[in-house]
C-alpha positions in Angstrom: -8.0 -0.1 -46.1 -8.6 -1.2 -42.7 -10.2 -4.7 -44.2 -7.0 -5.3 -45.9 -5.2 -5.3 -42.4 -8.3 -7.4 -40.5 -8.9 -9.9 -43.3 -5.7 -12.3 -43.1 -5.9 -12.2 -39.0 -9.4 -13.0 -39.4 -8.9 -15.8 -41.5 -6.3 -17.3 -39.2 -8.6 -17.0 -36.4 -11.1 -18.8 -38.1 -9.0 -21.5 -38.8 -8.0 -22.0 -35.2 -10.4 -19.9 -33.1 -9.4 -21.4 -29.5 -5.7 -20.9 -30.1 -6.4 -17.3 -31.4 -8.4 -16.5 -28.6 -5.9 -17.9 -26.1 -3.0 -15.7 -27.7 -5.0 -12.6 -27.7 -6.1 -13.0 -24.0 -2.6 -13.9 -23.0 -0.9 -10.5 -24.9 -4.1 -8.8 -23.2 -3.3 -9.9 -19.6 0.2 -9.6 -19.7 -0.3 -5.9 -21.0 -2.8 -5.3 -18.0 -0.3 -6.4 -15.3 3.0 -5.9 -17.4 3.9 -3.0 -15.1 4.6 -6.0 -12.4 6.8 -8.2 -14.8 9.3 -5.6 -15.4 12.6 -6.5 -14.0 13.0 -4.9 -10.5 9.4 -4.3 -10.3 6.4 -6.2 -8.5 2.7 -5.9 -8.9 2.1 -5.2 -5.2 1.1 -2.2 -3.2 3.1 -2.9 -0.1 4.2 0.5 -0.2 1.4 0.8 1.8 3.6 -0.3 5.1 5.8 2.7 4.7 3.1 4.9 5.8 3.1 3.4 9.3 5.6 2.2 11.9 8.4 1.2 12.4 9.4 2.2 8.7 7.3 5.7 8.5 10.4 7.9 9.4 12.7 6.1 6.5 10.1 6.2 3.8 11.6 6.4 0.4 11.4 9.6 -1.8 8.9 8.7 -4.3 6.8 6.6 -2.2 3.1 8.2 -1.6 1.4 8.6 1.4 -0.6 5.4 2.2 0.7 3.7 -1.2 0.2 3.5 -4.8 -3.4 2.0 -3.9 -4.4 1.6 -0.2 -7.5 -0.2 -1.3 -5.3 -3.1 -1.8 -4.3 -3.1 2.0 -5.7 -6.9 2.4 -3.5 -8.2 0.0 -0.3 -6.3 1.3 -1.3 -7.6 5.0 -2.8 -10.6 4.8 -2.3 -12.9 1.1 0.9 -11.8 0.5 2.7 -12.7 3.7 0.7 -15.8 3.9 2.5 -16.5 0.4 5.9 -15.4 1.7 5.9 -17.5 4.7 4.1 -20.6 3.0 7.3 -20.9 1.0 9.2 -21.8 3.8 8.0 -25.2 4.8 7.1 -26.5 1.5 7.3 -29.0 0.0 5.7 -29.9 3.2 2.3 -28.5 3.7 2.1 -26.2 6.9 -0.8 -27.0 8.7 -0.6 -24.6 11.7 0.3 -20.8 11.9 2.2 -20.0 15.1 2.8 -16.4 14.2 -0.5 -15.0 14.9 -3.5 -14.9 17.3 -1.6 -17.3 19.7 -1.4 -20.0 16.8 -4.3 -20.9 14.1 -4.6 -23.7 11.6 -3.2 -22.4 8.4 -4.4 -24.5 5.6 -8.0 -24.6 7.4 -8.1 -21.0 6.8 -9.3 -21.4 3.1 -7.7 -18.2 2.4 -4.0 -19.5 2.2 -5.2 -21.6 -0.9 -2.1 -23.7 -0.7 -4.0 -26.0 -3.5 -5.0 -23.2 -6.1 -2.9 -23.3 -9.1 -3.1 -19.6 -8.6 -1.2 -20.0 -5.5 1.6 -22.5 -6.9 3.6 -19.4 -8.6 4.0 -17.7 -5.4 5.7 -21.0 -4.0 8.0 -21.5 -6.5 9.0 -18.5 -8.5 10.9 -15.4 -7.2 8.1 -14.0 -4.8 7.8 -10.5 -5.9 7.7 -11.4 -9.7 5.4 -14.3 -9.2 2.4 -11.5 -8.0 2.3 -10.6 -11.8 2.2 -13.9 -12.9 -0.3 -14.9 -10.6 -2.5 -11.8 -12.0 -1.8 -12.8 -15.4 -3.0 -16.2 -15.1 -6.6 -15.5 -13.4 -7.4 -13.1 -16.0 -6.2 -15.6 -18.5 -8.3 -18.3 -16.8 -11.4 -16.2 -16.7 -11.4 -14.6 -20.2 -10.6 -18.1 -21.7 -13.4 -19.6 -19.7 -16.0 -17.2 -20.7 -14.9 -17.5 -24.2 -15.8 -21.2 -24.3 -18.8 -20.9 -22.5 -20.0 -18.2 -25.0 -19.1 -20.6 -28.0 -20.9 -23.4 -26.0 -24.0 -21.0 -26.0 -23.8 -20.7 -29.6 -22.0 -17.2 -30.4 -19.5 -16.8 -33.4 -15.6 -16.1 -32.6 -16.0 -12.3 -32.3 -18.7 -12.4 -30.1 -16.9 -14.9 -28.1 -13.7 -12.9 -27.7 -15.7 -9.8 -26.6 -17.4 -11.8 -23.8 -13.8 -12.8 -22.3 -12.6 -9.2 -22.7 -15.5 -8.0 -21.0 -15.7 -10.4 -18.1 -12.0 -10.7 -17.2 -10.8 -7.1 -18.1 -13.9 -5.7 -16.6 -13.5 -3.5 -13.5 -15.3 -6.0 -10.8 -12.8 -8.6 -11.7 -9.6 -6.4 -11.9 -10.1 -4.5 -8.7 -10.4 -8.0 -6.9 -7.7 -9.5 -8.9 -5.3 -9.8 -5.5 -7.9 -11.1 -3.4 -8.9 -14.8 -3.1 -12.3 -14.0 -4.4 -10.8 -13.6 -7.9 -9.3 -16.9 -7.7 -12.8 -18.5 -7.3 -14.7 -16.2 -9.9 -11.8 -17.3 -12.5 -13.5 -20.6 -12.8 -16.9 -19.4 -12.7 -17.6 -19.4 -16.5 -15.7 -22.5 -16.6 -18.3 -24.0 -14.2 -21.1 -22.7 -16.5 -19.6 -24.6 -19.1 -19.2 -27.7 -17.2 -22.8 -27.7 -16.2 -23.8 -27.5 -20.0 -21.5 -30.2 -21.1 -23.0 -32.6 -18.5 -26.5 -31.6 -19.3 -26.0 -31.8 -22.8 -23.8 -34.9 -23.1 -24.1 -38.5 -20.5 -20.7 -40.1 -20.0 -18.0 -40.0 -17.2 -15.7 -37.4 -18.7 -18.2 -34.4 -18.4 -18.9 -35.4 -15.1 -15.4 -35.7 -13.9 -14.7 -32.3 -16.0 -17.5 -30.6 -13.6 -15.8 -32.3 -10.7 -12.5 -30.8 -11.3 -13.8 -27.4 -11.9 -15.9 -27.6 -8.8 -13.0 -28.6 -6.5 -10.7 -25.9 -8.3 -13.1 -23.2 -7.3 -13.2 -24.2 -3.8 -9.4 -24.3 -3.8 -9.5 -20.8 -4.9 -9.6 -19.9 -0.9 -12.9 -18.0 -0.5 -15.9 -20.1 0.5 -18.3 -17.4 0.3 -17.5 -16.6 -3.2 -17.7 -20.7 -3.8 -21.3 -20.6 -2.6 -22.2 -17.6 -4.7 -20.6 -19.3 -7.9 -22.5 -22.5 -7.0 -25.7 -20.6 -6.6 -25.1 -19.1 -9.8 -24.4 -22.6 -11.5 -27.6 -24.0 -10.1 -29.7 -21.2 -11.8 -27.6 -21.9 -14.8 -28.5 -25.7 -14.9 -32.1 -24.7 -15.1 -31.6 -22.9 -18.4 -29.2 -25.8 -19.8 -32.2 -28.7 -18.4 -34.7 -26.6 -20.3 -33.1 -27.4 -23.6 -33.4 -31.0 -23.3 -36.2 -33.6 -23.5 -37.9 -33.7 -20.4 -37.6 -37.5 -20.3 -33.8 -37.0 -19.8 -33.9 -34.4 -16.9 -33.9 -36.8 -13.9 -30.6 -38.5 -15.5 -29.2 -35.3 -16.4 -30.0 -34.0 -12.8 -28.3 -37.1 -11.4 -24.9 -36.5 -13.2 -24.9 -32.8 -12.1 -25.3 -33.7 -8.3 -22.7 -36.3 -8.9 -20.3 -34.0 -10.5 -20.9 -31.5 -7.6 -20.7 -34.5 -4.9 -17.3 -35.6 -6.8 -15.8 -32.1 -7.0 -16.4 -31.5 -3.1 -14.7 -34.9 -2.6 -11.7 -33.9 -4.7 -11.6 -30.8 -2.6 -12.0 -32.4 0.9 -8.3 -31.7 1.6 -9.2 -28.2 1.7 -12.7 -28.2 2.6 -12.6 -30.6 5.6 -10.0 -28.8 7.8 -12.1 -25.5 6.9 -15.4 -26.9 8.3 -13.8 -28.1 11.4 -12.4 -24.6 11.9 -15.5 -22.8 10.9 -17.2 -25.3 13.8 -14.8 -23.9 16.4 -14.9 -20.4 15.3 -17.0 -17.2 16.4 -18.0 -16.5 12.7 -21.2 -18.2 12.4 -22.4 -16.8 15.9 -21.1 -13.6 14.8 -22.9 -13.2 11.4 -26.2 -14.6 13.0 -28.6 -12.2 13.6 -26.7 -9.4 11.5 -29.0 -7.6 8.7 -27.9 -8.8 5.1 -25.6 -6.0 4.0 -26.4 -4.0 0.4 -25.1 -1.1 -1.2 -26.8 2.2 -2.4 -28.2 2.0 -5.8 -26.4 5.3 -6.6 -23.4 3.3 -6.8 -25.0 1.5 -10.2 -23.9 4.7 -12.1 -20.4 2.8 -12.0 -21.7 1.3 -14.8 -21.2 4.1 -17.1 -18.9 6.7 -14.8 -16.1 4.4 -13.2 -14.3 8.0 -11.8 -17.6 9.6 -10.4 -16.3 8.6 -7.0 -12.3 8.9 -7.6 -9.5 6.8 -7.5 -7.7 5.8 -5.0 -4.7 6.8 -6.7 -5.5 10.4 -6.0 -8.7 11.2 -4.4 -12.3 9.8 -4.0 -15.6 10.9 -2.8 -17.2 7.6 -1.4 -17.4 4.1 -1.0 -14.8 1.2 -1.2 -13.3 -0.4 -4.1 -16.7 -2.4 -4.5 -18.5 0.7 -5.0 -16.7 1.8 -8.1 -16.1 -1.4 -9.8 -19.0 -2.2 -11.8 -17.5 -0.8 -15.5 -17.9 -3.0 -18.3 -17.2 -0.7 -21.0 -19.4 1.9 -23.1 -19.6 -0.4 -26.0 -20.1 -3.5 -24.2 -23.2 -2.1 -22.3 -24.6 -0.8 -25.5 -24.2 -4.1 -27.2 -25.7 -5.6 -24.2 -28.7 -4.0 -24.1 -29.0 -4.4 -28.0 -28.7 -8.3 -27.4 -32.1 -8.3 -25.0 -33.8 -6.1 -27.4 -33.0 -7.5 -31.0 -33.4 -11.1 -30.3 -34.6 -12.1 -26.9 -33.9 -15.6 -26.8 -34.5 -18.2 -24.0 -30.7 -17.9 -23.5 -30.4 -14.3 -23.3 -33.2 -13.4 -21.3 -32.1 -16.0 -18.9 -28.8 -14.5 -18.5 -30.1 -11.0 -18.4 -32.3 -11.8 -15.7 -29.7 -13.5 -13.7 -27.7 -10.4 -13.9 -30.5 -8.2 -13.2 -31.4 -10.3 -10.2 -28.1 -10.3 -9.0 -28.1 -6.4 -9.2 -31.2 -6.2 -7.1 -29.5 -8.1 -4.5 -26.5 -6.2 -4.6 -28.7 -2.7 -4.1 -30.9 -4.5 -1.6 -34.3 -4.2 -3.9 -37.1 -4.5 -1.6 -39.1 -7.8 -2.3 -36.3 -9.5 -4.2 -33.9 -8.7 -1.5 -35.8 -10.0 1.1 -36.8 -13.3 -0.8 -33.1 -14.1 -1.6 -31.6 -13.2 1.7 -34.2 -15.6 3.3 -32.8 -18.6 1.6 -30.1 -20.4 3.3 -26.6 -19.3 2.8 -27.6 -15.7 1.6 -28.9 -14.7 5.0 -25.1 -14.2 6.3 -23.3 -13.8 3.2 -22.0 -10.5 1.8 -24.2 -10.5 -1.4 -22.5 -7.3 -2.6 -20.0 -9.4 -4.5 -22.8 -11.1 -6.5 -22.1 -8.3 -9.0 -19.5 -10.7 -10.6 -22.6 -12.6 -11.8 -23.9 -9.6 -13.5 -20.6 -8.9 -14.7 -20.2 -11.9 -16.4 -23.9 -11.6 -17.7 -23.1 -8.2 -19.3 -20.1 -10.0 -21.1 -22.0 -12.7 -22.6 -25.0 -10.3 -24.0 -22.3 -8.0 -25.2 -21.0 -10.9 -27.2 -24.4 -11.8 -28.3 -25.0 -8.2 -29.4 -21.8 -8.1 -31.2 -22.7 -11.1 -33.4 -25.9 -9.6 -34.3 -24.5 -6.4 -35.3 -22.1 -8.1 -37.0 -25.0 -10.1 -39.2 -26.8 -6.9 -40.1 -28.7 -4.4 -38.3 -32.3 -4.4 -39.6 -33.4 -1.6 -37.2 -30.6 0.8 -37.2 -32.5 3.7 -36.0 -33.3 1.6 -32.9 -30.2 0.8 -32.2 -28.3 3.9 -32.4 -31.4 5.5 -30.5 -30.7 3.1 -27.6 -27.0 3.7 -27.8 -27.4 7.5 -27.8 -30.0 6.9 -24.4 -27.2 4.8 -23.0 -24.9 7.7 -23.6 -27.5 10.4 -22.5 -28.6 8.8 -19.1 -25.3 9.7 -17.3 -25.4 13.3 -18.8 -28.8 13.8 -17.3 -27.9 12.3 -14.0 -24.5 14.3 -13.7 -25.8 17.7 -14.8 -28.9 17.8 -12.4 -26.6 17.1 -9.5 -23.4 19.1 -10.2 -22.8 22.5 -10.8 -21.3 23.6 -14.1 -19.0 26.1 -12.5 -15.9 23.9 -12.6 -15.9 22.9 -16.5 -12.4 24.2 -17.3 -10.8 22.5 -14.3 -12.7 19.3 -15.1 -11.8 19.1 -18.6 -8.0 19.4 -17.4 -8.8 16.6 -15.0 -10.3 14.4 -17.4 -7.2 14.5 -19.6 -4.8 14.0 -16.8 -3.4 17.8 -17.0 -4.2 18.2 -13.3 -5.3 16.5 -10.1 -8.6 17.0 -8.4 -8.2 18.6 -4.9 -10.2 17.5 -1.8 -13.9 19.1 -0.7 -16.9 19.6 -2.1 -15.4 21.7 -5.0 -13.0 19.0 -5.9 -15.6 16.1 -5.8 -17.8 18.2 -8.4 -14.7 18.6 -10.7 -14.1 14.8 -10.4 -17.9 14.1 -11.4 -17.7 16.4 -14.2 -14.4 15.1 -15.5 -15.8 11.4 -15.3 -18.4 12.9 -17.3 -16.3 14.3 -19.8 -14.5 10.9 -20.3 -17.6 9.0 -20.8 -18.5 11.3 -23.4 -15.5 10.4 -25.6 -15.7 6.8 -25.0 -19.6 6.6 -25.5 -19.3 8.8 -28.4 -17.0 6.4 -29.9 -19.0 3.8 -29.4 -22.1 5.3 -30.9 -20.2 6.3 -34.1 -18.7 3.1 -34.3 -22.2 1.5 -34.4 -23.5 4.1 -36.8 -20.7 3.0 -39.0 -22.0 -0.6 -39.2 -25.3 0.1 -39.0 -25.1 2.5 -42.1 -23.1 -0.3 -43.8 -20.2 1.9 -44.1 -17.9 -0.7 -42.3 -17.4 -4.2 -42.8 -18.3 -7.1 -40.2 -15.1 -8.0 -39.8 -13.9 -4.7 -39.4 -16.4 -3.5 -37.1 -15.8 -6.6 -35.0 -12.2 -6.0 -34.6 -12.6 -2.4 -34.0 -15.6 -3.3 -31.3 -13.0 -5.4 -29.5 -10.1 -3.2 -29.3 -12.3 -0.4 -28.2 -13.6 -2.3 -25.8 -10.2 -3.4 -24.5 -8.8 -0.1 -24.4 -11.8 1.5 -22.8 -11.3 -1.1 -20.1 -7.5 -0.8 -19.6 -7.7 3.0 -19.3 -9.8 2.4 -16.1 -8.0 -1.2 -14.9 -4.5 -0.5 -15.6 -3.0 1.1 -12.4 -5.6 -0.7 -9.9 -3.1 -3.2 -9.2 0.2 -0.8 -9.4 3.6 -2.0 -10.5 6.2 -0.7 -8.2 9.8 -1.0 -7.7 10.9 -4.2 -5.3 13.2 -1.6 -3.2 9.6 -0.1 -2.4 7.9 -3.1 -1.9 10.0 -4.5 0.8 10.4 -3.0 4.1 14.0 -3.6 6.5 14.4 -4.9 9.9 14.8 -1.5 11.9 15.8 -1.4 15.4 12.4 -1.9 17.1 11.9 -5.3 14.9 15.2 -6.5 15.9 14.7 -6.2 20.0 11.5 -8.0 18.8 13.2 -10.7 17.1 15.8 -11.2 20.1 12.7 -11.6 22.4 11.6 -14.6 20.3 9.6 -17.2 21.2 8.0 -14.2 23.3 5.2 -12.6 21.7 4.4 -8.9 21.2 1.1 -7.0 20.3 0.6 -3.3 19.1 -1.5 0.0 19.9 -3.2 1.6 17.3 -2.6 5.2 16.9 -5.9 7.5 16.7 -5.3 7.7 13.1 -3.4 5.7 10.5 -1.9 2.4 10.2 -1.5 0.1 13.2 2.4 -0.5 14.0 3.5 -3.7 12.8 0.1 -4.1 11.0 -1.3 -7.7 12.2 0.1 -10.6 10.0 2.9 -8.4 8.8 5.0 -9.9 11.3 5.1 -13.4 9.4 7.7 -12.0 7.2 10.0 -11.3 10.1 9.6 -14.3 11.7 7.9 -12.5 14.7 4.9 -13.7 16.9 2.2 -11.5 17.1 -0.5 -11.9 19.4 -3.1 -10.0 17.1 -4.2 -11.4 13.8 -6.8 -10.6 10.6 -7.6 -14.1 9.3 -11.2 -15.6 9.4 -12.6 -17.7 10.6 -11.1 -16.8 14.1 -11.0 -19.6 16.7 -14.2 -19.0 19.0 -12.8 -18.6 22.4 -9.9 -16.3 21.2 -12.7 -14.0 19.4 -14.1 -13.9 22.9 -11.4 -13.3 25.2 -10.5 -10.5 22.7 -13.8 -8.8 22.8 -14.0 -9.1 26.6 -10.8 -8.0 27.8 -8.3 -6.9 24.9 -10.1 -4.8 22.8 -13.8 -4.5 23.5 -15.0 -1.8 21.3 -13.9 -2.6 17.9 -16.6 -1.7 15.4 -16.2 -3.0 11.8 -12.8 -4.4 12.6 -11.9 -7.9 13.7 -11.3 -7.7 17.5 -8.0 -9.6 17.1 -6.7 -6.8 15.1 -6.5 -4.5 18.3 -5.2 -3.7 21.5 -6.8 -1.4 24.2 -4.4 0.4 26.4 -5.6 -0.8 29.9 -4.3 -3.2 32.4 -6.8 -5.8 32.0 -5.4 -6.1 28.3 -1.8 -6.3 29.3 -2.7 -9.3 32.1 -4.0 -11.2 29.1 -1.8 -10.8 26.6 1.0 -11.6 29.7 -0.8 -15.0 29.8 -0.1 -15.2 25.9 3.5 -14.7 26.6 3.3 -10.8 25.0 6.5 -9.3 26.4 6.4 -6.2 24.8 3.8 -3.7 22.9 4.7 -1.6 20.1 3.3 1.9 19.4 4.0 4.5 16.7 6.6 6.8 18.2 4.3 10.2 17.9 1.5 8.9 19.7 0.9 9.9 23.7 2.6 7.6 25.7 0.4 5.5 27.7 0.9 6.4 31.6 2.2 4.1 34.0 3.7 1.9 31.2 7.2 1.1 31.5 9.0 2.3 28.1 11.9 0.1 27.3 12.8 1.6 23.6 11.7 5.0 22.0 13.2 6.0 18.7 11.9 7.5 15.6 10.9 4.1 13.9 8.7 3.2 17.0 8.4 3.0 20.9 8.2 0.0 22.8 6.5 -1.0 26.3 7.5 -3.7 28.6 4.7 -6.0 29.9 5.1 -6.5 33.6 2.4 -9.4 33.6 4.3 -11.1 30.9 4.6 -14.9 31.5 7.3 -17.2 29.5 6.0 -18.9 26.5 5.9 -22.3 28.8 5.7 -23.1 32.6 5.1 -25.6 35.3 1.8 -24.9 37.2 1.3 -27.6 40.3 -2.6 -26.5 41.3 -5.6 -26.6 39.7 -9.2 -24.6 39.7 -11.5 -26.6 38.1 -14.7 -24.6 36.9 -17.9 -25.6 35.4 -18.0 -24.2 31.5 -16.1 -22.0 29.2 -17.9 -19.0 30.4 -16.9 -19.7 34.2 -13.1 -20.6 33.0 -13.0 -17.0 31.2 -14.1 -15.5 34.5 -11.6 -17.0 36.5 -8.7 -16.0 34.1 -10.0 -12.5 34.1 -10.2 -12.3 37.9 -7.9 -9.6 39.4 -6.3 -12.1 41.7 -5.7 -15.0 39.5 -2.2 -16.1 39.2 -1.6 -18.6 36.5 2.0 -19.6 37.5 0.3 -21.1 40.5 -3.0 -22.1 39.3 -4.3 -23.5 36.1 -8.1 -22.9 35.3 -9.7 -26.4 33.9 -12.9 -27.3 32.8 -12.1 -31.0 33.5 -10.4 -32.2 36.5 -6.5 -33.4 35.9 -6.0 -36.5 37.8 -3.1 -36.1 40.7 -3.2 -32.3 40.5 -3.9 -30.6 43.6 -6.5 -28.5 44.0 -6.1 -24.9 44.7 -2.9 -22.9 44.0 0.3 -25.0 44.1 4.1 -24.6 43.2 5.2 -27.2 41.1 8.9 -26.9 42.0 10.1 -27.0 38.4 10.3 -25.0 34.9 10.2 -25.6 31.5 11.7 -24.3 28.3 11.1 -24.4 24.5 13.8 -26.9 22.7 12.4 -26.7 19.3 9.4 -24.4 17.9 8.1 -25.4 14.5 4.8 -24.7 12.8 3.4 -28.2 13.5 5.7 -29.5 16.2 7.1 -28.1 19.7 9.6 -29.7 21.8 9.5 -28.9 25.5 12.2 -29.8 28.2 10.3 -29.7 31.8 11.3 -30.4 35.2 8.5 -31.0 38.1 8.9 -31.6 41.5 5.7 -33.1 41.9 2.4 -33.8 39.7 2.0 -30.9 37.6 0.8 -29.5 34.2 3.1 -28.0 31.8 1.4 -25.1 30.0 2.4 -23.9 26.7 0.8 -20.5 25.7 -0.6 -21.5 22.3 -4.3 -21.7 21.0 -5.6 -25.4 22.2 -7.3 -26.6 19.4 -8.5 -30.1 18.2 -5.3 -32.1 16.1 -2.7 -31.6 18.5 -0.9 -34.7 20.4 1.6 -34.8 23.0 4.1 -37.5 24.2 5.8 -37.3 27.3 9.2 -39.1 27.0 7.8 -41.2 24.4 4.3 -42.1 25.8 1.1 -40.2 24.3 -0.3 -37.9 26.9 -3.5 -36.2 26.5 -3.5 -32.4 25.9 -5.5 -30.8 28.4 -7.5 -27.3 27.7 -5.8 -24.9 30.4 -6.6 -21.3 31.5 -9.7 -21.0 28.9 -7.9 -21.5 25.8 -4.2 -22.8 26.2 -2.5 -25.8 26.2 -1.5 -28.2 29.3 0.2 -31.5 29.3 0.2 -33.5 32.6 3.5 -34.8 33.9 4.8 -36.5 37.0 7.5 -35.4 39.2 10.8 -35.6 37.5 12.6 -34.3 34.1 10.8 -34.9 30.9 10.5 -34.6 27.1 7.6 -33.4 25.7 6.5 -33.2 22.0 3.3 -31.6 20.6 2.5 -32.4 17.3 -0.6 -31.0 15.2 -1.7 -34.0 13.1 -5.7 -33.2 13.0 -7.9 -35.9 12.1 -9.5 -33.5 9.5 -6.4 -33.2 7.3 -5.8 -36.6 7.2 -9.6 -37.7 6.4 -9.5 -34.6 4.0 -6.4 -35.7 1.9 -7.6 -39.4 1.9 -11.0 -38.5 0.7 -9.1 -36.3 -2.0 -7.0 -39.0 -3.4 -9.7 -41.3 -3.2 -12.1 -39.2 -5.4 -9.3 -38.5 -7.9 -8.6 -42.1 -8.3 -12.3 -43.0 -8.5 -12.9 -40.2 -11.4 -9.9 -41.4 -13.2 -11.2 -44.9 -13.2 -14.3 -44.0 -14.5 -13.1 -41.9 -17.1 -10.7 -44.6 -18.0 -13.5 -47.0 -18.0 -15.7 -45.0 -20.5 -13.1 -44.3 -22.7 -14.7 -41.2 -23.9 -13.3 -37.6 -24.0 -15.3 -34.5 -22.9 -17.7 -33.6 -26.0 -16.7 -30.6 -27.8 -20.3 -30.1 -29.4 -23.9 -30.0 -28.4 -26.6 -32.5 -29.2 -29.0 -30.5 -27.5 -32.3 -30.0 -29.9 
């Protein structure tokens, strides 16, 4: 009976398999994120902000504490504000972000990812609706790329279809869907496909294709994930090279290198500014010498029991999302194991070895971990994210396994026995760790009739419930394999049911990880406290973190309201800003970036005053800071006045010259330092008085734009006009139309020398890194187009490998 329905669809798919796969993946992607595409809804966890000041007092009914998924806080606090803010200056590319950390490069941070196709919908479509569109695009791209890669590796349509489902809809990809990491990972299978094409066929078109994919994954916005992807592609290139004649290796390697370099050149518009920011950041020094990280091997149990440690929507017992994100489905896991056992070909063994090597690094397997982390790049990277390589390996192996079972099972007992072993492993592990006293409650939790409570008993209930769910889905997988192995199920029907079961299994754990919420819950209003901060613009503010809970106006969220926050969370962090924060503003931050926090000390207030911070916000329920003047206290928040606050720009007539940056930092932190009378400089400014001096003038901001600031200043003598924004390469100044050097003042601020009189000062951010980057990108694009046109060939669709 089932075959009567499956056969017509199978026939259509065989006639146009690529189109059929695209339609299936598109439909599945829309189903996965459809809750965020419903009118009036959005795919976001930004209801998270209702749990902190200044909105907690007005939290709407139905918004859970800490949101529908608090583990997506980074997307709420960083990536979404970036996208919302970037919409304003477009179509101009905003190069500088003045809203956080005293100002910092925007495009250069990489995470803004303005050149990624996955960012464009947020710039062009209604913002809250665009988030669902972006998520669907990422899933579709990852699935389609995996499918085409699988086909290029010789899989039949059903196996390739399953491979795409497992990788793109698997939990590791889905939980990172709102991060820039997935904007890179979505291109990983395409990268391997391009490597395969370049090795198999000479010509300009495959090299151009590789260059394009390399550039797209660089544009994704997460350089560390690009490093991991390129490392995986290098490993895969060895496999591809092993399938061609040895005499062709040198030329094939040359084409690979050419494609990689051309891709980097194509992405130079993003890479060059990032490299400049990285060179001026604290990140390299901060990571240097830190031990490489890995996770407990116990978390690999997530390959079978994704709910073993809970879900952020109700209750969890251990780990951040990465620890619970290994699940790729019960049937795909069994098929992947069968693929290696049944036909251990070179490709299958290599893919399995790559996945095993990635997991060995993820869990810190002695020997392997030490060897890999001794290699350049891996020593300072967060290598737990290499689990994405294992996820792709499982998908490809599952596809091969499906093809094998469709072709017929010569050893059915081995297949069913192996599947039963996979089913039994978590049973043994759980039953040897968890008491059986809560079976009844666990059954209710397993089928969503109850929610587990906290505490040790709740954890036991959760683990038993996870096991019961596994028994059902894994049991269904074993039954399906048995029906096929025994000849009771035709190959086509088996393939259709296998893909359907895998998709349903992955949807069971993946849907809801990226919650769809009403737009009314996603947006937070301007409260009276925010209105007061807006009235003080362009003055900056900062926030005091509560002992427990969210920070008030969490760093980076100020961008949504046009505010200027001295705090910020955006890597890489400019080196001097990071050093100043660690030294005086938030000395003990632990895991968090120091620029996210403020300590309630007078020294911190003095430093914040130098940056133009006039107000400090605090949750209203927290104890007051002794000695600090309260200017506003209401249910939404409490505001303190900073008695040390300087205006955002001022004129200073004297200078103190110091030897280096360390001496400059010591000078501005000295208790008697008066920045209104003395500018600390690391090279003397000609004509400026030595020692404290009153310049007899004033300065004010006329226009304050992301990449351009206009000041009006008056000085009674030779002086420095200081702007309390971070000094960074690329800022140019003109005084009354004449170009004037921008000096580094007071350790990290900008100063412009002026003579006595009234002046118009314009500062513009025109970094050479941006100019070099876009010129190189344009030339690379033109060069690749010319090479492809000259070759007169298309990207080959079939292999000629032996």
